[in-house]
N, C-alpha and C positions, 0 to 999 in steps of 0.2 A: 265854088270854082276858085275863089280867092284863097281859101285855105290850102287847096291843092298846089297852087302856084307858090305859096309861101313855103310849103313843105318840100317842093321839088326844086326850089331855087339853088340850094347847095349842089345838087347833082347837075343842074344845068350849067352852073358856073364852072364846075370841074370839067365837064365835057367840053365847054367852050375853050377853056385853057388848054386842054389836051389837043383839041382841034387846031389851035393856033401854034402848036409846037412848044408850049410851055409845060413843064412837068413839075407841079407844085410838090415841094418836099424833097426833090432830087438831091439838092445840095446837102440837106440835113442827113439824108440816108447815106450819102457818100462819106460825110464826116464821121458818122457812127461806124460805118464799115471800116474806115481807116483806124479809128480808135480801138475797135475790137481786134483788128489785125495786129496793131502795135502791142496790145496787151498780150495777145497770144504769143507773139514772137518773144516778148520780154519774159513771160512766165513759163515758156516751154523748157522743160528739162528732160533729158533722155530718161525715160522711165520704162519699166517693163509692165506697162498697164495693158491688160487684156479685158475684153468685154466678158462679163460673167456668163456662164452657160445657163440656160434655163433648167430648172430641176426636172428630173425624169418623173413623169406622172405614172403611178402604178395603179391608182384607184380612180374610178370615174368621178368627175367633178362637174359642177354646173349643169348645163343642159343635158349632158349625157347621163348624169345621175338621175335627173328627173325623167328622162326618156326610159331608162331602165326600170325605174320605179313604176311607171305607168304602163309598161309593156304588158300585153296579154298574149296568151297563146292563140294562134289563129284557129279557125274552125277546121275540123278534119276534112280531108278531101273526099268528094263523093266517089264511091266505087262504081 
């Protein structure tokens, strides 16, 4: 029982802080967000960047290739 309480103590402390209206790490997260936003504003240059299009697949790959390799002809219909 003692090992369980020792292992659960960080979770219980976090839940108690959240219950009391404290959000641990909130200030750090806000500082990081501001730093990334400033870096993005500073480094943004008008570019004609477009997301690359995925290649067109003409042959079966992966699971479809295995499925086609293992496929068998179904039994004939009974007349």
